[in-house]
Each structure stands twice: as structure tokens, then as C-alpha cells.
FIBAVEX-71026 format. One record per residue (C-alpha): x, y, z; residue in three letters. Coordinates in steps of 0.25 Angstrom, whole numbers, plus 2048, in hexadecimal, padded with zeros to 3 digits. Each point is the difference from the previous one (the first is absolute). Example, Ala and Ser with C-alpha at 12.3 -4.5 7.8 and 13.67 -1.06 7.14 Angstrom:
% FIBAVEX-71026
SITE  px  py  pz resn
SITE 831 7EE 81F  ALA
SITE 806 80E 7FE  SER
This chain:
% FIBAVEX-71026
SITE  px  py  pz resn
SITE 800 800 800  MET
SITE 806 80E 7FC  THR
SITE 801 80B 80A  SER
SITE 7F4 807 7FA  LEU
SITE 7F7 7F4 801  GLU
SITE 805 7FE 80E  THR
SITE 7FC 80F 804  GLU
SITE 7F3 7FE 7F8  THR
SITE 7FC 7F4 808  SER
SITE 804 807 80D  ALA
SITE 7F6 80B 7FD  ALA
SITE 7F5 7F6 7FC  ALA
SITE 802 7F8 80C  ASN
SITE 800 80D 809  TYR
SITE 7F2 804 7FA  TYR
SITE 7FB 7F2 800  ASN
SITE 802 7FE 80F  ASN
SITE 7F2 800 807  PRO
SITE 805 808 80C  VAL
SITE 806 80B 7F7  ILE
SITE 7F3 800 7F8  ALA
SITE 7F8 802 80C  ASP
SITE 809 80B 804  PHE
SITE 7FE 808 7F3  TYR
SITE 7F1 7FD 800  GLN
SITE 7FD 803 80F  SER
SITE 80A 80B 803  LEU
SITE 804 806 7F2  TRP
SITE 7F2 803 7FB  GLY
SITE 7FD 7F3 7F9  GLY
SITE 7FF 805 7F1  SER
SITE 80D 807 7FE  ASP
SITE 80E 7FD 804  ILE
SITE 808 80D 7FF  HIS
SITE 802 80D 808  ILE
SITE 7F5 809 802  GLY
SITE 7FE 80F 7FD  LEU
SITE 7FD 807 80E  TYR
SITE 7FB 80E 7FE  THR
SITE 7FC 802 80F  THR
SITE 806 7F4 806  GLY
SITE 7F2 7FC 805  ASN
SITE 7FD 7F7 7F4  GLU
SITE 800 7F1 802  THR
SITE 80A 7F7 7F9  VAL
SITE 7F6 7FC 7F6  ALA
SITE 7FB 80E 7FD  GLU
SITE 80E 805 7FE  ALA
SITE 804 7F4 7F8  SER
SITE 7F4 803 7F6  ARG
SITE 803 80F 800  ALA
SITE 80F 7FD 7FC  MET
SITE 7FB 7F7 7F5  THR
SITE 7F6 80B 7FB  MET
SITE 80C 80A 800  ARG
SITE 809 7F7 7F8  LEU
SITE 7F5 7FD 7F5  LEU
SITE 7FD 80F 800  THR
SITE 80F 803 7FE  LEU
SITE 801 7F6 7F5  ALA
SITE 7F4 806 7F9  GLY
SITE 7F8 7F3 800  VAL
SITE 7F2 801 7FB  SER
SITE 7F4 7F7 7FC  GLY
SITE 802 7F8 7F3  GLY
SITE 80F 7FE 802  GLN
SITE 806 7F2 801  LYS
SITE 808 7FF 80D  VAL
SITE 809 7F5 805  LEU
SITE 803 7FF 80F  ASP
SITE 80D 7F8 800  ILE
SITE 800 7FD 80F  ALA
SITE 7F1 801 803  CYS
SITE 800 7FA 80E  GLY
SITE 7F2 7FF 805  TYR
SITE 7FA 807 7F4  GLY
SITE 7FC 80D 807  GLY
SITE 806 809 7F4  THR
SITE 7FA 7F7 7F6  LEU
SITE 7F2 802 806  ARG
SITE 802 80F 800  VAL
SITE 804 800 7F1  LEU
SITE 7F4 7F8 7FD  ALA
SITE 7F7 80A 807  GLN
SITE 807 80A 7F8  MET
SITE 7FC 7F9 7F3  GLY
SITE 80D 7FB 7FD  CYS
SITE 803 7F2 7F9  ASP
SITE 809 7FB 80C  ALA
SITE 808 7F4 802  ALA
SITE 80A 7FB 80A  GLY
SITE 80B 7F6 803  ILE
SITE 807 7FC 80D  ASP
SITE 80B 7F6 804  ILE
SITE 7F8 7FB 80C  SER
SITE 7F5 7F6 7FE  GLU
SITE 7FA 805 80D  THR
SITE 7FF 80E 7FB  CYS
SITE 7FA 7FC 7F3  VAL
SITE 7F5 7F7 807  ALA
SITE 7FD 80C 809  ILE
SITE 7FF 80A 7F5  ALA
SITE 7F7 7F7 7F7  ARG
SITE 7F7 7FD 80C  ALA
SITE 7FF 80F 804  GLU
SITE 7FE 804 7F1  ASN
SITE 7F5 7F6 7FF  ALA
SITE 7F9 805 80D  ALA
SITE 801 80E 7FB  ALA
SITE 7F9 7FC 7F3  GLY
SITE 80C 802 7F7  PHE
SITE 800 7F3 7F9  HIS
SITE 808 805 7F4  ASP
SITE 80D 803 807  ILE
SITE 80A 7F6 7FC  LEU
SITE 80A 7FD 80B  VAL
SITE 80B 7F6 7FD  SER
SITE 80C 7FA 807  LEU
SITE 80C 807 7F9  GLY
SITE 80E 805 802  ASN
SITE 803 80F 7FC  PHE
SITE 80E 7FC 7FB  HIS
SITE 7F8 7F8 7F5  ARG
SITE 7F3 806 7FE  ILE
SITE 7F7 7F6 7F8  ASN
SITE 7FA 80A 7F6  THR
SITE 803 805 7F2  ALA
SITE 808 80D 7FE  ALA
SITE 7F9 80D 7FF  SER
SITE 7F4 7FB 806  SER
SITE 7FD 80A 80C  TRP
SITE 7FD 80E 801  ASP
SITE 805 800 80F  THR
SITE 808 7F7 809  VAL
SITE 7FF 801 80F  ILE
SITE 809 7FB 80A  CYS
SITE 7FF 804 80F  GLN
SITE 80B 7FD 809  GLU
SITE 804 7F2 7FA  ALA
SITE 80D 803 7F8  ILE
SITE 806 800 80E  ILE
SITE 7FF 7F1 7FF  HIS
SITE 807 7FF 7F3  SER
SITE 80E 7FA 7FE  GLY
SITE 801 806 7F3  ASP
SITE 7F9 80E 800  ARG
SITE 805 805 7F3  PRO
SITE 7F9 7F4 7FA  LYS
SITE 7F2 804 806  VAL
SITE 802 80E 7F9  PHE
SITE 803 7F9 7F3  ALA
SITE 7F4 7F7 801  GLU
SITE 7F7 80C 803  ALA
SITE 806 807 7F4  TYR
SITE 7FE 7F4 7F7  ARG
SITE 7F1 7FE 803  VAL
SITE 7FC 80F 7FF  LEU
SITE 7FB 806 7F4  ARG
SITE 808 80C 7FA  ALA
SITE 7FC 80C 809  GLY
SITE 7FC 7F7 80B  GLY
SITE 802 803 80F  THR
SITE 807 7F8 80B  PHE
SITE 7FC 804 80E  ALA
SITE 807 7FA 80B  PHE
SITE 803 802 80F  SER
SITE 80A 7FA 809  ASP
SITE 808 800 80E  ILE
SITE 80E 805 7FD  LEU
SITE 80D 803 807  THR
SITE 804 80E 803  VAL
SITE 80E 804 7FB  PRO
SITE 80A 7FF 80B  GLY
SITE 7F7 7F7 808  ALA
SITE 805 7F6 80B  ASP
SITE 7FE 7F3 7F7  LEU
SITE 800 7F7 80D  THR
SITE 7F4 807 804  LYS
SITE 7F9 7FF 7F3  VAL
SITE 804 7F2 7FE  GLU
SITE 7FA 7FD 80E  ALA
SITE 7F3 806 7FC  ALA
SITE 800 7F9 7F2  PHE
SITE 803 7F2 805  SER
SITE 7F2 7FD 803  ARG
SITE 7FD 802 7F1  LEU
SITE 80C 7F9 7FB  ARG
SITE 804 80C 7F9  ALA
SITE 80D 807 7FC  ASP
SITE 804 80D 806  ALA
SITE 807 80B 7F9  GLY
SITE 7F8 805 7F4  ALA
SITE 7FD 80F 800  THR
SITE 7F6 809 7F9  VAL
SITE 80B 804 7F7  HIS
SITE 802 7F1 7FD  ASP
SITE 7F2 7FE 7FC  TYR
SITE 800 80C 7F7  GLU
SITE 80D 7FB 7F9  ARG
SITE 7FA 7F2 7FE  MET
SITE 7F3 806 7FA  ALA
SITE 808 809 7F6  ARG
SITE 809 7F4 7FC  LEU
SITE 7F4 7F8 7FD  ALA
SITE 7FC 80B 7F6  GLY
SITE 7F6 808 809  PHE
SITE 7FF 80F 802  ALA
SITE 7FE 802 80E  VAL
SITE 7F5 80B 802  GLU
SITE 7FD 800 80F  HIS
SITE 808 7FC 80D  VAL
SITE 7FA 803 80E  GLU
SITE 806 7FC 80D  GLN
SITE 7F6 7FF 80C  ARG
SITE 809 7FB 80C  PRO
SITE 7F5 806 80A  HIS
SITE 7F6 7F6 7FB  ASP
SITE 808 7F4 801  ILE
SITE 804 804 80F  VAL
SITE 7F1 802 803  THR
SITE 7FC 7F3 7F9  HIS
SITE 80A 7F8 809  TYR
SITE 7FC 807 80C  ASP
SITE 7F2 7FC 7FE  LYS
SITE 804 7F1 7FD  LEU
SITE 808 800 80D  ALA
SITE 7F4 805 808  ALA
SITE 7F7 7F6 7FA  ALA
SITE 80A 7F5 803  LEU
SITE 801 804 80E  SER
SITE 7F2 7FB 802  SER
SITE 805 7F2 7FC  THR
SITE 80A 7FE 80B  GLN
SITE 7F9 7F4 806  GLY
SITE 802 7F9 7F3  ASN
SITE 80D 7F7 802  ASP
SITE 800 7FB 7F1  GLU
SITE 80F 801 7FD  PRO
SITE 7FE 807 7F3  LEU
SITE 7F7 80A 806  VAL
SITE 80B 804 80A  ALA
SITE 80A 800 7F5  SER
SITE 7F7 80A 7F8  ILE
SITE 7FF 809 80D  ARG
SITE 80F 800 801  SER
SITE 801 803 7F1  SER
SITE 7F7 80C 801  ILE
SITE 808 806 80B  ARG
SITE 80C 7FE 7F7  ARG
SITE 7F9 808 7F5  TRP
SITE 7FC 80B 80A  GLN
SITE 80F 801 804  ASP
SITE 805 801 7F2  ALA
SITE 7F4 80A 7FC  LEU
SITE 802 809 80C  VAL
SITE 80F 801 7FD  GLY
SITE 7FD 804 7F2  GLY
SITE 806 7F4 7F9  HIS
SITE 7F4 7FB 7F8  ILE
SITE 7F7 808 7F7  THR
SITE 7F4 7FE 7F7  TRP
SITE 7FE 805 7F2  ALA
SITE 7F6 7FF 7F5  SER
SITE 804 802 7F1  PHE
SITE 7F9 802 7F3  VAL
SITE 808 7FC 7F3  ALA
SITE 7FC 801 7F2  ARG
SITE 804 7F7 7F4  LYS
SITE 803 80A 7F5  PRO
SITE 7F5 801 7F5  ALA
């Protein structure tokens, strides 16, 4: 097995774990697995997560009638927003659990036409120039070959199409030991910066149109997760205890200014 396949398998195993799935569904908001947008700080994790999705789609100029592919769709929250907007939405995810939950939630919401498939964003199983927009929210962090993800997004987009993505990134000059300690739960590599993602996008052929860092939002998000986890102190499940410890490491790295969050909009030239 190649190193890329090993990392891909590790990511799939992480999201397939039932305790991890319960953590995301019960404490992270259920539909979305990404950082939220906190305007007042009083928003719930679920409300903020949905607001961040809407902001990214707005920045990308997504509108009804477009063909949109989410290349790490998780539980399908963004897919259902896209369907509500009148888009022709489809998603892929590396996790069998995520795919099953997304399909069930889509059906429960009445969106039977959303296609959700098991898939790998390093080798997207779709023809070139097929999509108006590609979405990827906080998943490139799991990649062992991040330039390949950008290249695949570029390949499947039509000319003039948009790649809208967000991720958790390392601040230049950060203490990598703190970042690595935070990222260890995700089996993710530390070190990639906002500048690195801009460079990868441009090397793939994109014109980068928008970059926005929102470190305050990720700090608020993890503070809320920590508060929610404090109510599970009686749960002695080893993985739950491990998640609590992981969240504390995230808070340490975030407060120290070692980790940031950013969204990007990149366009394939017409």
C-alpha cells in the first residue's frame, strides 16, 4: 500500500468510527463537519456551521441551476443547502459511514435526486469539464498529496468554473509541535499555510479570487466544543476521553496563534 493510500485509509477509518460519528452528530451540529461563522458568539455550533456554508457559497457565486460537486461531502449538509437553492448537487466522500448518513439525511429531507458516492478526491470519478462549481470544506487537511486535490478539482471543472474551499491551516512561524499535537486526532500533516494553498491552486491553473482568514471563528468553535464535551465527563469511553484531550490541545494551539482557518475562491480560466 502506498503512503497516499495509507493516509486515505486512515482518514476513512477515522470518520467510520462510530464514536467519532456520534461526536460529530451530537456535538458538532449533525449536518456539517466544519468550522462555523460566529457573528455574535451566541450561535449554536449547528447554526454557525450552516452560516459558514452559506457564506462560502455566496462568495463562490453559486446560484440555482448550477452543477455543483462536493468532493468531501461528509453528512451532506452542504448538498441539502445546494438542493434547496435549486442546484444540481452531488457529493463524494471517502467514508462509508458519511456516505450512508448523507444518503439517509438527504432522503429524509425529500432530496432523492442528490447523488452521493463513495469516492476519493485524489481520483474523482467524473469526466473532465463536468461541473460549474466544486466545493471542499475542511477536508484537504486529510490529503497526503494536496496538489493532486487541486489538480483534480481543476480537471473536473468547466472553463470559468469555481473551486470554493476552506481548511484549517498552520500559521507561518508556528510552533509545529503544538500544531501536530492538535492535528494528531485527524491523522493530518501540519505545516501547510494559507500561502501554500494559494500556491497549490495557482500551480494547478486556477486564478485565486478570494482569500479570507477567520481565526476568531475557529477559536470560538473549539471553545464551544470544549464546553459541550464537559457535559460528557461521566463517559469513560477511552475515545471520548481522547477527544476531550484533543480539544484541549486544539485550544492551546489556537490561543497561541499557531492555527488559523481560511476560505478560498479560485476560478478556472475561461
